mmCIF entry with sequence, helices, sheets and N, C-alpha, C, O atoms, coordinates in Angstrom:
data_MODEL
# 
_entry.id   MODEL 
# 
_entity.id                         1 
_entity.type                       polymer 
_entity.pdbx_number_of_molecules   1 
# 
_entity_poly.entity_id                      1 
_entity_poly.type                           'polypeptide(L)' 
_entity_poly.nstd_linkage                   no 
_entity_poly.nstd_monomer                   no 
_entity_poly.pdbx_seq_one_letter_code       MNAWAADVRLRVERFRVFRQTLSEMGALNNKELADLGLHRSELRRVAYQASREVC 
_entity_poly.pdbx_seq_one_letter_code_can   MNAWAADVRLRVERFRVFRQTLSEMGALNNKELADLGLHRSELRRVAYQASREVC 
_entity_poly.pdbx_strand_id                 A 
# 
loop_
_entity_poly_seq.entity_id 
_entity_poly_seq.num 
_entity_poly_seq.mon_id 
_entity_poly_seq.hetero 
1 1  MET n 
1 2  ASN n 
1 3  ALA n 
1 4  TRP n 
1 5  ALA n 
1 6  ALA n 
1 7  ASP n 
1 8  VAL n 
1 9  ARG n 
1 10 LEU n 
1 11 ARG n 
1 12 VAL n 
1 13 GLU n 
1 14 ARG n 
1 15 PHE n 
1 16 ARG n 
1 17 VAL n 
1 18 PHE n 
1 19 ARG n 
1 20 GLN n 
1 21 THR n 
1 22 LEU n 
1 23 SER n 
1 24 GLU n 
1 25 MET n 
1 26 GLY n 
1 27 ALA n 
1 28 LEU n 
1 29 ASN n 
1 30 ASN n 
1 31 LYS n 
1 32 GLU n 
1 33 LEU n 
1 34 ALA n 
1 35 ASP n 
1 36 LEU n 
1 37 GLY n 
1 38 LEU n 
1 39 HIS n 
1 40 ARG n 
1 41 SER n 
1 42 GLU n 
1 43 LEU n 
1 44 ARG n 
1 45 ARG n 
1 46 VAL n 
1 47 ALA n 
1 48 TYR n 
1 49 GLN n 
1 50 ALA n 
1 51 SER n 
1 52 ARG n 
1 53 GLU n 
1 54 VAL n 
1 55 CYS n 
# 
_struct_asym.id          A 
_struct_asym.entity_id   1 
# 
loop_
_struct_conf.conf_type_id 
_struct_conf.id 
_struct_conf.pdbx_PDB_helix_id 
_struct_conf.beg_label_comp_id 
_struct_conf.beg_label_asym_id 
_struct_conf.beg_label_seq_id 
_struct_conf.pdbx_beg_PDB_ins_code 
_struct_conf.end_label_comp_id 
_struct_conf.end_label_asym_id 
_struct_conf.end_label_seq_id 
_struct_conf.pdbx_end_PDB_ins_code 
_struct_conf.beg_auth_comp_id 
_struct_conf.beg_auth_asym_id 
_struct_conf.beg_auth_seq_id 
_struct_conf.end_auth_comp_id 
_struct_conf.end_auth_asym_id 
_struct_conf.end_auth_seq_id 
_struct_conf.pdbx_PDB_helix_class 
_struct_conf.details 
_struct_conf.pdbx_PDB_helix_length 
HELX_P HELX_P1 AA1 ALA A 3  ? GLY A 26 ? ALA A 3  GLY A 26 1 ? 24 
HELX_P HELX_P2 AA2 ASN A 30 ? ASP A 35 ? ASN A 30 ASP A 35 1 ? 6  
HELX_P HELX_P3 AA3 ARG A 40 ? GLU A 42 ? ARG A 40 GLU A 42 5 ? 3  
HELX_P HELX_P4 AA4 LEU A 43 ? ARG A 52 ? LEU A 43 ARG A 52 1 ? 10 
# 
_struct_conf_type.id          HELX_P 
_struct_conf_type.criteria    ? 
_struct_conf_type.reference   ? 
# 
loop_
_atom_site.group_PDB 
_atom_site.id 
_atom_site.type_symbol 
_atom_site.label_atom_id 
_atom_site.label_alt_id 
_atom_site.label_comp_id 
_atom_site.label_asym_id 
_atom_site.label_entity_id 
_atom_site.label_seq_id 
_atom_site.pdbx_PDB_ins_code 
_atom_site.Cartn_x 
_atom_site.Cartn_y 
_atom_site.Cartn_z 
_atom_site.occupancy 
_atom_site.B_iso_or_equiv 
_atom_site.pdbx_formal_charge 
_atom_site.auth_seq_id 
_atom_site.auth_comp_id 
_atom_site.auth_asym_id 
_atom_site.auth_atom_id 
_atom_site.pdbx_PDB_model_num 
ATOM 1   N N  . MET A 1 1  ? 8.650  -128.109 113.932 1.00 0.00 ? 1  MET A N  1 
ATOM 2   C CA . MET A 1 1  ? 7.884  -126.870 114.069 1.00 0.00 ? 1  MET A CA 1 
ATOM 3   C C  . MET A 1 1  ? 7.264  -126.559 112.708 1.00 0.00 ? 1  MET A C  1 
ATOM 4   O O  . MET A 1 1  ? 7.921  -126.648 111.671 1.00 0.00 ? 1  MET A O  1 
ATOM 5   N N  . ASN A 1 2  ? 6.019  -126.202 112.740 1.00 0.00 ? 2  ASN A N  1 
ATOM 6   C CA . ASN A 1 2  ? 5.370  -125.915 111.458 1.00 0.00 ? 2  ASN A CA 1 
ATOM 7   C C  . ASN A 1 2  ? 5.689  -124.499 110.985 1.00 0.00 ? 2  ASN A C  1 
ATOM 8   O O  . ASN A 1 2  ? 6.224  -123.681 111.733 1.00 0.00 ? 2  ASN A O  1 
ATOM 9   N N  . ALA A 1 3  ? 5.354  -124.234 109.743 1.00 0.00 ? 3  ALA A N  1 
ATOM 10  C CA . ALA A 1 3  ? 5.687  -122.947 109.122 1.00 0.00 ? 3  ALA A CA 1 
ATOM 11  C C  . ALA A 1 3  ? 4.996  -121.782 109.815 1.00 0.00 ? 3  ALA A C  1 
ATOM 12  O O  . ALA A 1 3  ? 5.570  -120.700 109.933 1.00 0.00 ? 3  ALA A O  1 
ATOM 13  N N  . TRP A 1 4  ? 3.770  -121.997 110.270 1.00 0.00 ? 4  TRP A N  1 
ATOM 14  C CA . TRP A 1 4  ? 3.032  -120.918 110.938 1.00 0.00 ? 4  TRP A CA 1 
ATOM 15  C C  . TRP A 1 4  ? 3.742  -120.478 112.211 1.00 0.00 ? 4  TRP A C  1 
ATOM 16  O O  . TRP A 1 4  ? 3.896  -119.282 112.457 1.00 0.00 ? 4  TRP A O  1 
ATOM 17  N N  . ALA A 1 5  ? 4.170  -121.433 113.014 1.00 0.00 ? 5  ALA A N  1 
ATOM 18  C CA . ALA A 1 5  ? 4.854  -121.112 114.271 1.00 0.00 ? 5  ALA A CA 1 
ATOM 19  C C  . ALA A 1 5  ? 6.187  -120.426 114.004 1.00 0.00 ? 5  ALA A C  1 
ATOM 20  O O  . ALA A 1 5  ? 6.567  -119.501 114.722 1.00 0.00 ? 5  ALA A O  1 
ATOM 21  N N  . ALA A 1 6  ? 6.887  -120.868 112.990 1.00 0.00 ? 6  ALA A N  1 
ATOM 22  C CA . ALA A 1 6  ? 8.169  -120.246 112.636 1.00 0.00 ? 6  ALA A CA 1 
ATOM 23  C C  . ALA A 1 6  ? 7.952  -118.805 112.188 1.00 0.00 ? 6  ALA A C  1 
ATOM 24  O O  . ALA A 1 6  ? 8.739  -117.922 112.530 1.00 0.00 ? 6  ALA A O  1 
ATOM 25  N N  . ASP A 1 7  ? 6.891  -118.564 111.427 1.00 0.00 ? 7  ASP A N  1 
ATOM 26  C CA . ASP A 1 7  ? 6.575  -117.212 110.972 1.00 0.00 ? 7  ASP A CA 1 
ATOM 27  C C  . ASP A 1 7  ? 6.237  -116.297 112.142 1.00 0.00 ? 7  ASP A C  1 
ATOM 28  O O  . ASP A 1 7  ? 6.692  -115.155 112.190 1.00 0.00 ? 7  ASP A O  1 
ATOM 29  N N  . VAL A 1 8  ? 5.448  -116.791 113.076 1.00 0.00 ? 8  VAL A N  1 
ATOM 30  C CA . VAL A 1 8  ? 5.084  -115.997 114.249 1.00 0.00 ? 8  VAL A CA 1 
ATOM 31  C C  . VAL A 1 8  ? 6.331  -115.672 115.070 1.00 0.00 ? 8  VAL A C  1 
ATOM 32  O O  . VAL A 1 8  ? 6.514  -114.536 115.507 1.00 0.00 ? 8  VAL A O  1 
ATOM 33  N N  . ARG A 1 9  ? 7.169  -116.656 115.271 1.00 0.00 ? 9  ARG A N  1 
ATOM 34  C CA . ARG A 1 9  ? 8.399  -116.440 116.037 1.00 0.00 ? 9  ARG A CA 1 
ATOM 35  C C  . ARG A 1 9  ? 9.294  -115.390 115.372 1.00 0.00 ? 9  ARG A C  1 
ATOM 36  O O  . ARG A 1 9  ? 9.863  -114.539 116.055 1.00 0.00 ? 9  ARG A O  1 
ATOM 37  N N  . LEU A 1 10 ? 9.420  -115.450 114.048 1.00 0.00 ? 10 LEU A N  1 
ATOM 38  C CA . LEU A 1 10 ? 10.226 -114.470 113.316 1.00 0.00 ? 10 LEU A CA 1 
ATOM 39  C C  . LEU A 1 10 ? 9.627  -113.071 113.451 1.00 0.00 ? 10 LEU A C  1 
ATOM 40  O O  . LEU A 1 10 ? 10.360 -112.105 113.663 1.00 0.00 ? 10 LEU A O  1 
ATOM 41  N N  . ARG A 1 11 ? 8.315  -112.952 113.331 1.00 0.00 ? 11 ARG A N  1 
ATOM 42  C CA . ARG A 1 11 ? 7.671  -111.645 113.450 1.00 0.00 ? 11 ARG A CA 1 
ATOM 43  C C  . ARG A 1 11 ? 7.843  -111.049 114.850 1.00 0.00 ? 11 ARG A C  1 
ATOM 44  O O  . ARG A 1 11 ? 8.062  -109.847 114.995 1.00 0.00 ? 11 ARG A O  1 
ATOM 45  N N  . VAL A 1 12 ? 7.743  -111.885 115.859 1.00 0.00 ? 12 VAL A N  1 
ATOM 46  C CA . VAL A 1 12 ? 7.920  -111.416 117.236 1.00 0.00 ? 12 VAL A CA 1 
ATOM 47  C C  . VAL A 1 12 ? 9.360  -110.943 117.437 1.00 0.00 ? 12 VAL A C  1 
ATOM 48  O O  . VAL A 1 12 ? 9.587  -109.900 118.050 1.00 0.00 ? 12 VAL A O  1 
ATOM 49  N N  . GLU A 1 13 ? 10.316 -111.684 116.937 1.00 0.00 ? 13 GLU A N  1 
ATOM 50  C CA . GLU A 1 13 ? 11.723 -111.299 117.075 1.00 0.00 ? 13 GLU A CA 1 
ATOM 51  C C  . GLU A 1 13 ? 12.006 -109.996 116.321 1.00 0.00 ? 13 GLU A C  1 
ATOM 52  O O  . GLU A 1 13 ? 12.719 -109.130 116.827 1.00 0.00 ? 13 GLU A O  1 
ATOM 53  N N  . ARG A 1 14 ? 11.457 -109.857 115.128 1.00 0.00 ? 14 ARG A N  1 
ATOM 54  C CA . ARG A 1 14 ? 11.658 -108.619 114.368 1.00 0.00 ? 14 ARG A CA 1 
ATOM 55  C C  . ARG A 1 14 ? 11.057 -107.419 115.097 1.00 0.00 ? 14 ARG A C  1 
ATOM 56  O O  . ARG A 1 14 ? 11.657 -106.344 115.126 1.00 0.00 ? 14 ARG A O  1 
ATOM 57  N N  . PHE A 1 15 ? 9.879  -107.600 115.684 1.00 0.00 ? 15 PHE A N  1 
ATOM 58  C CA . PHE A 1 15 ? 9.250  -106.514 116.423 1.00 0.00 ? 15 PHE A CA 1 
ATOM 59  C C  . PHE A 1 15 ? 10.085 -106.146 117.650 1.00 0.00 ? 15 PHE A C  1 
ATOM 60  O O  . PHE A 1 15 ? 10.227 -104.966 117.971 1.00 0.00 ? 15 PHE A O  1 
ATOM 61  N N  . ARG A 1 16 ? 10.639 -107.153 118.337 1.00 0.00 ? 16 ARG A N  1 
ATOM 62  C CA . ARG A 1 16 ? 11.492 -106.907 119.497 1.00 0.00 ? 16 ARG A CA 1 
ATOM 63  C C  . ARG A 1 16 ? 12.718 -106.095 119.099 1.00 0.00 ? 16 ARG A C  1 
ATOM 64  O O  . ARG A 1 16 ? 13.081 -105.141 119.789 1.00 0.00 ? 16 ARG A O  1 
ATOM 65  N N  . VAL A 1 17 ? 13.361 -106.466 117.989 1.00 0.00 ? 17 VAL A N  1 
ATOM 66  C CA . VAL A 1 17 ? 14.539 -105.731 117.513 1.00 0.00 ? 17 VAL A CA 1 
ATOM 67  C C  . VAL A 1 17 ? 14.150 -104.311 117.123 1.00 0.00 ? 17 VAL A C  1 
ATOM 68  O O  . VAL A 1 17 ? 14.879 -103.368 117.431 1.00 0.00 ? 17 VAL A O  1 
ATOM 69  N N  . PHE A 1 18 ? 13.014 -104.142 116.448 1.00 0.00 ? 18 PHE A N  1 
ATOM 70  C CA . PHE A 1 18 ? 12.539 -102.809 116.066 1.00 0.00 ? 18 PHE A CA 1 
ATOM 71  C C  . PHE A 1 18 ? 12.368 -101.922 117.293 1.00 0.00 ? 18 PHE A C  1 
ATOM 72  O O  . PHE A 1 18 ? 12.882 -100.804 117.328 1.00 0.00 ? 18 PHE A O  1 
ATOM 73  N N  . ARG A 1 19 ? 11.638 -102.422 118.313 1.00 0.00 ? 19 ARG A N  1 
ATOM 74  C CA . ARG A 1 19 ? 11.373 -101.626 119.516 1.00 0.00 ? 19 ARG A CA 1 
ATOM 75  C C  . ARG A 1 19 ? 12.661 -101.329 120.282 1.00 0.00 ? 19 ARG A C  1 
ATOM 76  O O  . ARG A 1 19 ? 12.836 -100.215 120.775 1.00 0.00 ? 19 ARG A O  1 
ATOM 77  N N  . GLN A 1 20 ? 13.554 -102.292 120.390 1.00 0.00 ? 20 GLN A N  1 
ATOM 78  C CA . GLN A 1 20 ? 14.797 -102.089 121.121 1.00 0.00 ? 20 GLN A CA 1 
ATOM 79  C C  . GLN A 1 20 ? 15.674 -101.060 120.406 1.00 0.00 ? 20 GLN A C  1 
ATOM 80  O O  . GLN A 1 20 ? 16.237 -100.170 121.044 1.00 0.00 ? 20 GLN A O  1 
ATOM 81  N N  . THR A 1 21 ? 15.785 -101.182 119.097 1.00 0.00 ? 21 THR A N  1 
ATOM 82  C CA . THR A 1 21 ? 16.597 -100.235 118.318 1.00 0.00 ? 21 THR A CA 1 
ATOM 83  C C  . THR A 1 21 ? 16.016 -98.827  118.421 1.00 0.00 ? 21 THR A C  1 
ATOM 84  O O  . THR A 1 21 ? 16.747 -97.861  118.637 1.00 0.00 ? 21 THR A O  1 
ATOM 85  N N  . LEU A 1 22 ? 14.706 -98.718  118.267 1.00 0.00 ? 22 LEU A N  1 
ATOM 86  C CA . LEU A 1 22 ? 14.047 -97.412  118.349 1.00 0.00 ? 22 LEU A CA 1 
ATOM 87  C C  . LEU A 1 22 ? 14.251 -96.798  119.730 1.00 0.00 ? 22 LEU A C  1 
ATOM 88  O O  . LEU A 1 22 ? 14.501 -95.598  119.841 1.00 0.00 ? 22 LEU A O  1 
ATOM 89  N N  . SER A 1 23 ? 14.150 -97.593  120.764 1.00 0.00 ? 23 SER A N  1 
ATOM 90  C CA . SER A 1 23 ? 14.319 -97.106  122.132 1.00 0.00 ? 23 SER A CA 1 
ATOM 91  C C  . SER A 1 23 ? 15.753 -96.635  122.375 1.00 0.00 ? 23 SER A C  1 
ATOM 92  O O  . SER A 1 23 ? 15.968 -95.564  122.942 1.00 0.00 ? 23 SER A O  1 
ATOM 93  N N  . GLU A 1 24 ? 16.720 -97.424  121.954 1.00 0.00 ? 24 GLU A N  1 
ATOM 94  C CA . GLU A 1 24 ? 18.115 -97.065  122.184 1.00 0.00 ? 24 GLU A CA 1 
ATOM 95  C C  . GLU A 1 24 ? 18.514 -95.819  121.401 1.00 0.00 ? 24 GLU A C  1 
ATOM 96  O O  . GLU A 1 24 ? 19.206 -94.947  121.927 1.00 0.00 ? 24 GLU A O  1 
ATOM 97  N N  . MET A 1 25 ? 18.082 -95.734  120.154 1.00 0.00 ? 25 MET A N  1 
ATOM 98  C CA . MET A 1 25 ? 18.431 -94.564  119.343 1.00 0.00 ? 25 MET A CA 1 
ATOM 99  C C  . MET A 1 25 ? 17.651 -93.338  119.801 1.00 0.00 ? 25 MET A C  1 
ATOM 100 O O  . MET A 1 25 ? 18.155 -92.219  119.712 1.00 0.00 ? 25 MET A O  1 
ATOM 101 N N  . GLY A 1 26 ? 16.438 -93.531  120.287 1.00 0.00 ? 26 GLY A N  1 
ATOM 102 C CA . GLY A 1 26 ? 15.643 -92.418  120.793 1.00 0.00 ? 26 GLY A CA 1 
ATOM 103 C C  . GLY A 1 26 ? 16.237 -91.795  122.044 1.00 0.00 ? 26 GLY A C  1 
ATOM 104 O O  . GLY A 1 26 ? 15.964 -90.636  122.358 1.00 0.00 ? 26 GLY A O  1 
ATOM 105 N N  . ALA A 1 27 ? 17.054 -92.567  122.761 1.00 0.00 ? 27 ALA A N  1 
ATOM 106 C CA . ALA A 1 27 ? 17.688 -92.058  123.974 1.00 0.00 ? 27 ALA A CA 1 
ATOM 107 C C  . ALA A 1 27 ? 18.881 -91.151  123.664 1.00 0.00 ? 27 ALA A C  1 
ATOM 108 O O  . ALA A 1 27 ? 19.365 -90.436  124.541 1.00 0.00 ? 27 ALA A O  1 
ATOM 109 N N  . LEU A 1 28 ? 19.350 -91.184  122.419 1.00 0.00 ? 28 LEU A N  1 
ATOM 110 C CA . LEU A 1 28 ? 20.477 -90.329  122.036 1.00 0.00 ? 28 LEU A CA 1 
ATOM 111 C C  . LEU A 1 28 ? 19.995 -88.891  121.857 1.00 0.00 ? 28 LEU A C  1 
ATOM 112 O O  . LEU A 1 28 ? 18.854 -88.648  121.465 1.00 0.00 ? 28 LEU A O  1 
ATOM 113 N N  . ASN A 1 29 ? 20.881 -87.947  122.151 1.00 0.00 ? 29 ASN A N  1 
ATOM 114 C CA . ASN A 1 29 ? 20.507 -86.555  121.911 1.00 0.00 ? 29 ASN A CA 1 
ATOM 115 C C  . ASN A 1 29 ? 20.784 -86.207  120.442 1.00 0.00 ? 29 ASN A C  1 
ATOM 116 O O  . ASN A 1 29 ? 21.381 -87.001  119.715 1.00 0.00 ? 29 ASN A O  1 
ATOM 117 N N  . ASN A 1 30 ? 20.353 -85.029  120.016 1.00 0.00 ? 30 ASN A N  1 
ATOM 118 C CA . ASN A 1 30 ? 20.461 -84.646  118.607 1.00 0.00 ? 30 ASN A CA 1 
ATOM 119 C C  . ASN A 1 30 ? 21.908 -84.572  118.134 1.00 0.00 ? 30 ASN A C  1 
ATOM 120 O O  . ASN A 1 30 ? 22.189 -84.901  116.982 1.00 0.00 ? 30 ASN A O  1 
ATOM 121 N N  . LYS A 1 31 ? 22.826 -84.151  118.988 1.00 0.00 ? 31 LYS A N  1 
ATOM 122 C CA . LYS A 1 31 ? 24.236 -84.087  118.590 1.00 0.00 ? 31 LYS A CA 1 
ATOM 123 C C  . LYS A 1 31 ? 24.788 -85.485  118.357 1.00 0.00 ? 31 LYS A C  1 
ATOM 124 O O  . LYS A 1 31 ? 25.513 -85.716  117.389 1.00 0.00 ? 31 LYS A O  1 
ATOM 125 N N  . GLU A 1 32 ? 24.449 -86.415  119.238 1.00 0.00 ? 32 GLU A N  1 
ATOM 126 C CA . GLU A 1 32 ? 24.914 -87.788  119.070 1.00 0.00 ? 32 GLU A CA 1 
ATOM 127 C C  . GLU A 1 32 ? 24.352 -88.402  117.787 1.00 0.00 ? 32 GLU A C  1 
ATOM 128 O O  . GLU A 1 32 ? 25.054 -89.115  117.071 1.00 0.00 ? 32 GLU A O  1 
ATOM 129 N N  . LEU A 1 33 ? 23.082 -88.119  117.506 1.00 0.00 ? 33 LEU A N  1 
ATOM 130 C CA . LEU A 1 33 ? 22.495 -88.606  116.263 1.00 0.00 ? 33 LEU A CA 1 
ATOM 131 C C  . LEU A 1 33 ? 23.188 -87.996  115.057 1.00 0.00 ? 33 LEU A C  1 
ATOM 132 O O  . LEU A 1 33 ? 23.456 -88.691  114.077 1.00 0.00 ? 33 LEU A O  1 
ATOM 133 N N  . ALA A 1 34 ? 23.483 -86.693  115.121 1.00 0.00 ? 34 ALA A N  1 
ATOM 134 C CA . ALA A 1 34 ? 24.171 -86.023  114.022 1.00 0.00 ? 34 ALA A CA 1 
ATOM 135 C C  . ALA A 1 34 ? 25.563 -86.617  113.814 1.00 0.00 ? 34 ALA A C  1 
ATOM 136 O O  . ALA A 1 34 ? 26.022 -86.739  112.678 1.00 0.00 ? 34 ALA A O  1 
ATOM 137 N N  . ASP A 1 35 ? 26.231 -86.985  114.899 1.00 0.00 ? 35 ASP A N  1 
ATOM 138 C CA . ASP A 1 35 ? 27.540 -87.623  114.783 1.00 0.00 ? 35 ASP A CA 1 
ATOM 139 C C  . ASP A 1 35 ? 27.447 -88.953  114.032 1.00 0.00 ? 35 ASP A C  1 
ATOM 140 O O  . ASP A 1 35 ? 28.404 -89.376  113.383 1.00 0.00 ? 35 ASP A O  1 
ATOM 141 N N  . LEU A 1 36 ? 26.297 -89.600  114.126 1.00 0.00 ? 36 LEU A N  1 
ATOM 142 C CA . LEU A 1 36 ? 26.059 -90.857  113.412 1.00 0.00 ? 36 LEU A CA 1 
ATOM 143 C C  . LEU A 1 36 ? 25.523 -90.613  111.999 1.00 0.00 ? 36 LEU A C  1 
ATOM 144 O O  . LEU A 1 36 ? 25.309 -91.553  111.234 1.00 0.00 ? 36 LEU A O  1 
ATOM 145 N N  . GLY A 1 37 ? 25.312 -89.344  111.667 1.00 0.00 ? 37 GLY A N  1 
ATOM 146 C CA . GLY A 1 37 ? 24.786 -88.994  110.352 1.00 0.00 ? 37 GLY A CA 1 
ATOM 147 C C  . GLY A 1 37 ? 23.287 -89.188  110.237 1.00 0.00 ? 37 GLY A C  1 
ATOM 148 O O  . GLY A 1 37 ? 22.762 -89.416  109.147 1.00 0.00 ? 37 GLY A O  1 
ATOM 149 N N  . LEU A 1 38 ? 22.593 -89.095  111.382 1.00 0.00 ? 38 LEU A N  1 
ATOM 150 C CA . LEU A 1 38 ? 21.152 -89.319  111.408 1.00 0.00 ? 38 LEU A CA 1 
ATOM 151 C C  . LEU A 1 38 ? 20.407 -88.117  111.958 1.00 0.00 ? 38 LEU A C  1 
ATOM 152 O O  . LEU A 1 38 ? 20.954 -87.326  112.725 1.00 0.00 ? 38 LEU A O  1 
ATOM 153 N N  . HIS A 1 39 ? 19.160 -87.993  111.558 1.00 0.00 ? 39 HIS A N  1 
ATOM 154 C CA . HIS A 1 39 ? 18.245 -87.012  112.108 1.00 0.00 ? 39 HIS A CA 1 
ATOM 155 C C  . HIS A 1 39 ? 17.161 -87.796  112.840 1.00 0.00 ? 39 HIS A C  1 
ATOM 156 O O  . HIS A 1 39 ? 16.856 -88.933  112.482 1.00 0.00 ? 39 HIS A O  1 
ATOM 157 N N  . ARG A 1 40 ? 16.596 -87.191  113.846 1.00 0.00 ? 40 ARG A N  1 
ATOM 158 C CA . ARG A 1 40 ? 15.581 -87.869  114.660 1.00 0.00 ? 40 ARG A CA 1 
ATOM 159 C C  . ARG A 1 40 ? 14.425 -88.411  113.806 1.00 0.00 ? 40 ARG A C  1 
ATOM 160 O O  . ARG A 1 40 ? 13.816 -89.423  114.154 1.00 0.00 ? 40 ARG A O  1 
ATOM 161 N N  . SER A 1 41 ? 14.130 -87.745  112.707 1.00 0.00 ? 41 SER A N  1 
ATOM 162 C CA . SER A 1 41 ? 13.028 -88.194  111.845 1.00 0.00 ? 41 SER A CA 1 
ATOM 163 C C  . SER A 1 41 ? 13.339 -89.511  111.126 1.00 0.00 ? 41 SER A C  1 
ATOM 164 O O  . SER A 1 41 ? 12.431 -90.130  110.571 1.00 0.00 ? 41 SER A O  1 
ATOM 165 N N  . GLU A 1 42 ? 14.587 -89.943  111.125 1.00 0.00 ? 42 GLU A N  1 
ATOM 166 C CA . GLU A 1 42 ? 14.984 -91.165  110.436 1.00 0.00 ? 42 GLU A CA 1 
ATOM 167 C C  . GLU A 1 42 ? 14.982 -92.403  111.333 1.00 0.00 ? 42 GLU A C  1 
ATOM 168 O O  . GLU A 1 42 ? 15.235 -93.508  110.855 1.00 0.00 ? 42 GLU A O  1 
ATOM 169 N N  . LEU A 1 43 ? 14.704 -92.233  112.614 1.00 0.00 ? 43 LEU A N  1 
ATOM 170 C CA . LEU A 1 43 ? 14.872 -93.336  113.558 1.00 0.00 ? 43 LEU A CA 1 
ATOM 171 C C  . LEU A 1 43 ? 13.965 -94.524  113.261 1.00 0.00 ? 43 LEU A C  1 
ATOM 172 O O  . LEU A 1 43 ? 14.408 -95.668  113.364 1.00 0.00 ? 43 LEU A O  1 
ATOM 173 N N  . ARG A 1 44 ? 12.723 -94.287  112.898 1.00 0.00 ? 44 ARG A N  1 
ATOM 174 C CA . ARG A 1 44 ? 11.821 -95.407  112.601 1.00 0.00 ? 44 ARG A CA 1 
ATOM 175 C C  . ARG A 1 44 ? 12.305 -96.201  111.389 1.00 0.00 ? 44 ARG A C  1 
ATOM 176 O O  . ARG A 1 44 ? 12.218 -97.429  111.371 1.00 0.00 ? 44 ARG A O  1 
ATOM 177 N N  . ARG A 1 45 ? 12.812 -95.503  110.384 1.00 0.00 ? 45 ARG A N  1 
ATOM 178 C CA . ARG A 1 45 ? 13.323 -96.181  109.193 1.00 0.00 ? 45 ARG A CA 1 
ATOM 179 C C  . ARG A 1 45 ? 14.534 -97.041  109.537 1.00 0.00 ? 45 ARG A C  1 
ATOM 180 O O  . ARG A 1 45 ? 14.638 -98.185  109.095 1.00 0.00 ? 45 ARG A O  1 
ATOM 181 N N  . VAL A 1 46 ? 15.444 -96.484  110.327 1.00 0.00 ? 46 VAL A N  1 
ATOM 182 C CA . VAL A 1 46 ? 16.643 -97.221  110.720 1.00 0.00 ? 46 VAL A CA 1 
ATOM 183 C C  . VAL A 1 46 ? 16.269 -98.436  111.569 1.00 0.00 ? 46 VAL A C  1 
ATOM 184 O O  . VAL A 1 46 ? 16.835 -99.514  111.389 1.00 0.00 ? 46 VAL A O  1 
ATOM 185 N N  . ALA A 1 47 ? 15.330 -98.272  112.483 1.00 0.00 ? 47 ALA A N  1 
ATOM 186 C CA . ALA A 1 47 ? 14.890 -99.391  113.319 1.00 0.00 ? 47 ALA A CA 1 
ATOM 187 C C  . ALA A 1 47 ? 14.211 -100.459 112.466 1.00 0.00 ? 47 ALA A C  1 
ATOM 188 O O  . ALA A 1 47 ? 14.394 -101.651 112.712 1.00 0.00 ? 47 ALA A O  1 
ATOM 189 N N  . TYR A 1 48 ? 13.441 -100.052 111.479 1.00 0.00 ? 48 TYR A N  1 
ATOM 190 C CA . TYR A 1 48 ? 12.787 -101.007 110.587 1.00 0.00 ? 48 TYR A CA 1 
ATOM 191 C C  . TYR A 1 48 ? 13.841 -101.793 109.804 1.00 0.00 ? 48 TYR A C  1 
ATOM 192 O O  . TYR A 1 48 ? 13.740 -103.012 109.662 1.00 0.00 ? 48 TYR A O  1 
ATOM 193 N N  . GLN A 1 49 ? 14.845 -101.089 109.302 1.00 0.00 ? 49 GLN A N  1 
ATOM 194 C CA . GLN A 1 49 ? 15.909 -101.765 108.560 1.00 0.00 ? 49 GLN A CA 1 
ATOM 195 C C  . GLN A 1 49 ? 16.644 -102.767 109.447 1.00 0.00 ? 49 GLN A C  1 
ATOM 196 O O  . GLN A 1 49 ? 16.973 -103.869 109.007 1.00 0.00 ? 49 GLN A O  1 
ATOM 197 N N  . ALA A 1 50 ? 16.899 -102.384 110.690 1.00 0.00 ? 50 ALA A N  1 
ATOM 198 C CA . ALA A 1 50 ? 17.566 -103.299 111.624 1.00 0.00 ? 50 ALA A CA 1 
ATOM 199 C C  . ALA A 1 50 ? 16.710 -104.543 111.855 1.00 0.00 ? 50 ALA A C  1 
ATOM 200 O O  . ALA A 1 50 ? 17.235 -105.652 111.953 1.00 0.00 ? 50 ALA A O  1 
ATOM 201 N N  . SER A 1 51 ? 15.409 -104.359 111.941 1.00 0.00 ? 51 SER A N  1 
ATOM 202 C CA . SER A 1 51 ? 14.530 -105.513 112.198 1.00 0.00 ? 51 SER A CA 1 
ATOM 203 C C  . SER A 1 51 ? 14.486 -106.458 110.995 1.00 0.00 ? 51 SER A C  1 
ATOM 204 O O  . SER A 1 51 ? 14.255 -107.655 111.165 1.00 0.00 ? 51 SER A O  1 
ATOM 205 N N  . ARG A 1 52 ? 14.698 -105.950 109.810 1.00 0.00 ? 52 ARG A N  1 
ATOM 206 C CA . ARG A 1 52 ? 14.688 -106.786 108.608 1.00 0.00 ? 52 ARG A CA 1 
ATOM 207 C C  . ARG A 1 52 ? 15.968 -107.607 108.487 1.00 0.00 ? 52 ARG A C  1 
ATOM 208 O O  . ARG A 1 52 ? 16.012 -108.557 107.704 1.00 0.00 ? 52 ARG A O  1 
ATOM 209 N N  . GLU A 1 53 ? 17.004 -107.265 109.242 1.00 0.00 ? 53 GLU A N  1 
ATOM 210 C CA . GLU A 1 53 ? 18.253 -108.022 109.207 1.00 0.00 ? 53 GLU A CA 1 
ATOM 211 C C  . GLU A 1 53 ? 18.173 -109.300 110.039 1.00 0.00 ? 53 GLU A C  1 
ATOM 212 O O  . GLU A 1 53 ? 19.082 -110.129 109.998 1.00 0.00 ? 53 GLU A O  1 
ATOM 213 N N  . VAL A 1 54 ? 17.084 -109.458 110.795 1.00 0.00 ? 54 VAL A N  1 
ATOM 214 C CA . VAL A 1 54 ? 16.883 -110.673 111.589 1.00 0.00 ? 54 VAL A CA 1 
ATOM 215 C C  . VAL A 1 54 ? 16.473 -111.782 110.616 1.00 0.00 ? 54 VAL A C  1 
ATOM 216 O O  . VAL A 1 54 ? 15.512 -111.633 109.860 1.00 0.00 ? 54 VAL A O  1 
ATOM 217 N N  . CYS A 1 55 ? 17.192 -112.861 110.643 1.00 0.00 ? 55 CYS A N  1 
ATOM 218 C CA . CYS A 1 55 ? 16.890 -113.961 109.700 1.00 0.00 ? 55 CYS A CA 1 
ATOM 219 C C  . CYS A 1 55 ? 15.991 -114.988 110.307 1.00 0.00 ? 55 CYS A C  1 
ATOM 220 O O  . CYS A 1 55 ? 15.644 -115.970 109.651 1.00 0.00 ? 55 CYS A O  1 
# 
């Protein structure tokens, strides 16, 4: 597999993880988020960080 295809595959996987994380955390109510130490305004940042953990 060439480097271009590997890069595309990694980007697609990272985007999938970002969207899935954002969707799952967005389904939580504010109390549940507070129990996790999060505010709704932080969800995109947390989802982005999760997507960067994909190797």
